[in-house]
N, C-alpha and C positions, 0 to 999 in steps of 0.2 A: 399734350401729346405723346402717344401712347409709343412706348419703347418696345421694337419687336426682339425676342430675343433669341429668333432663329433653334439654331442647333445647341443650345447651352441645356445643360441636364444642372438640375438645381443640388444644393449641397447636399439637403436634406434624403434626397432620392440616393445620392450616394453613398452616404451615411446608413441608410435603411438596407441598402443592399449588402454592402460590408457587414455589417451585424448580423444578418441574415446568413451570411457565408459563413461568417464565424461560428456562426453556432450548430450549421448543420457537418461542417469540416472539422471540428474543433476536437482536440484531444480527449481520449476518452478516459477515466480514471482506471490506472490499474492495480490490484492489490500488492502489497510490496513481498518481497520475496522470503523464503523460507529459511529457518535461522534458528538458532540457540542462543535465548534470552534468559539473564541471569538480574537478579535481585541482591545487587553489592551490599546495599544498604544494611539489610539485616546479615546476622550471623547465624548459624552458619548460612553459608551464600545458597539460594534454593534457585535452578534452573528449571526453564521450559523451554519443549520444543514444539514451535510454531512452524506450520506450512500454510498459508495463507491460500495460495493459489490451488492447493488440490485441496483443502479443506479438514486440513487432518493438524491436532495438538496432541501432544503429550502434555498435561500438567505436572506428573509426578506418579499418577495411578493408570498407566495406560494411553493408550492410543485413541482417542474420541472423537467424533465427529465435531467440526466446527463451520457452525453457520453464521453467513454473512448477511449482515441488516444492512449494510453500505459498505463502502469501500474503506472506512476508516472505524468501523462497527460490526464486532464479531461477538457471535454469542454460543454458550456450550454449556453442558451440564456435568453437574459433578456425579458420583455413582449414586449419593443418594435423592437425586434428583433435583437440586437447586442450582438455578442459574448462576453462572459465571459470566462477567461481561469482559469483553476486551477489545479495548482501544487503544488504535494504532494512532500515535500522537506524531510518531516520526519514521523513517525507514528504519532507523536505530533504535526506538524508542516506543514501548507499549504500556500500557497501563490494565493491571487485570483486576478488576473488583470481584473478590470472592464472597459467599455470601455471609453475612453478619461480621463481616471485616472491614478496615479501613483498604481503600484502593493499594496497588502495590507497585511501583515504577521497575519494569525489568531492559537492562540493556541488550542490547546484541553484542553478543562475545564476537572478536573477530577470529575467525579458521584461517590459519595458517596456509593452506592450501587453495585458499578461494581464489586471493592475489594470482598465483600461478594457474587457476583453471582459467580466472579471467582470459590473461595474457593468453595461453594459447587457443581461445575460442576468439580471441584478436587476432591472431597469427593466420589461422585457418580461414578466417574471412576475408581477412588480406590477400592471402595466397588465391582464394576462389575468384577474386579482382582479376588477377594476372594469367589465368589457363585458358 
């Protein structure tokens, strides 16, 4: 005897729909914010300025463009034309590989006014809800 499934939708069809919907509406990767990153393992401490969203970096010899390969991999050139690879390991950690040297780990330094700026921005957004 054949069973009538009536209005039932198969489980595989539901899973397929959810998968397709999650791909089309998924979160898009976002580059990390700008900041000052320092290599605290070597003395004297070496610091660099990186702005991933604007594509600018200052590695100690002036501001130069930063080319995005992917959200976690960036590339720039030294003054002599050699390529420098910048890999984002975490929002607060980057690994910079200079030509003909070992990769170096740079940690993001805390800006004392950053917390205050974030609080002011959140306060403005909060007040915007009640106006």
